[in-house]
N, C-alpha and C positions, 0 to 999 in steps of 0.2 A: 487896450491892446495896441494902441498907436505907438510906433517906434519913436516918435518925438518925445513921448513920456520917458522912454529909456534914456534918451540923451539928456533931457532936463532933470529928471528925478534921480536916476541912478548915477549918471556921470557928472551931474551938476554943471552942465554946459548949456550955452545958448546956441542952438543949431545954426542960426544965421551968423551971429558974431564969430563963432568958433569954426564956421564952415564945415559942419558935420551933416552930411546928407542923411536924412532919416524919414523920407517920405514913404509911408506904408504902414502895414500893421502885421501883428503876429496872428497867423491863421490856425496854428496848431502848436501845442506844446505837450510833451510827454507828461503823463500823470505821476511818474516816479523816476527817480534816478536809477540807472542800471549800472552794473559792474561787468566789465569785460573779462576775458580769460586771464589777462595780465594784471588784473586788480585795479584798473583805471575806472573811475566813475565817469559817466557821461549821461547826457540827455539830448533830445532832439527837439528842435522847434522849426517851424516853417513860417516864412514871412512872405508877404506879397507887397511888392513895391513897383515903381516904374522908373524908366529911363536909365538907371544905373544900379549897381549893387550898393549895399550899405557898408562897404569895406572899412571905411574909417571908423564908423560906429563899432563894428565888431573888433577892430584892432584896439580901440580904446578900452573896450570891455575886457579884452584878453590881457591888456597891460594892468588895468585896475585890479582884476581879480586873480592875476597870475595863472591863467588857464589857457589851454589851446582852444582855438576856435577854427573850425573848418566849415566851409560852405561851398555850395554849387549854385551858380546863378545862371539864369537864362532870361534874356530880354530880346524877344523876337523882333520888336520894332526897331531896336537900335543895333541888332546884330551882335549881341554879347552872349557867349557861351563859355563860362570859365568856372574853375574850381580852385580852391586853395589847398586841397588835399593832394600833394605831390606824390605820395606813396600809394594812393588809391585805397587806403584802408577804410575810410568812411564813405567815400564817394568813388566807387570803382568805375562809374560810367564815363566813357570816353567818346562815344558817338551817339548821335541822335538821328533817327530816321522818322520823319514826319509826313505821313500820307494824310493830307487834310480831308480826304473823303473816307478814311477808314480809321487809322489809329496812329499814335505817336509812341515810339519805343526807344529805349536807351539800350546801348550795348557796351559791355566792358572791354571787348577786344575788337580789333579790326576784322578778324575772321568771322566773328558772330555777326557783325554789321554787314560784311560782304555777302554772307549767305542769305540774310534777310533781304538785302537789296536785290540779289539775284532772283529770289522768289517773287519779288514785286515787279521787276521789269524785264526779267529774262536774260540779263547780262551781268556778270560778276566783275566788279572793279578790281584791278590788281593793286591799286593804292587809292587812298581816300580822295586824292586830287582828281581821279578819273570819274568820280561819281556824277558830278554836275554835267559833264559832257555826255555821259551815257543817258542821263535823264533828258537832256535836250534832244538827243537823237531819237528817243522813244516818245517824244512829245509829252513828257511828264513833268517838265520843269515849272509848270504853273500849278501843279497839284502836289508834288512831292518835293520835300526840302530835306537837305542833309546838313548836319553841323558836327564839327569836331569840337569837343569840349577841351579847352586848353588850360594848362596850369598857370596860375598867377599867384604871386605872393600876397599874403594878408596885409603886409605893410606897404604894398605898391599902390598908393592912392595919390 
């Protein structure tokens, strides 16, 4: 289930020589292919990696098999929260509220995020950029973290 095997065996590339980041593994894969209401076939799999997303590997897979690939990535240590699903069809999540003492939750809209944020600290942000200042004023900035998941292109590596 190592991603390096996908690069070597499926794509026929040398990760080092061809500069394809593939550190990590597949943690979950659907048992069957599903069909959506529009007749498109799809399946889901989850990977665990470190330091960066595996964008180039996914891009090369999409090119080789002529399929769409969408992913969401979070890398807390490097501060990366991105997704390649610009229309929010597969990954509608746009905001992350991480209370390290309680729970981590994703929200599709700013309004959903702002309501949950207000329940947590008693003050509702008017825009996402206000959240960190509010956390600081309530002495929650060492315990609660907020992130906006930004769109990025699959081919932007």
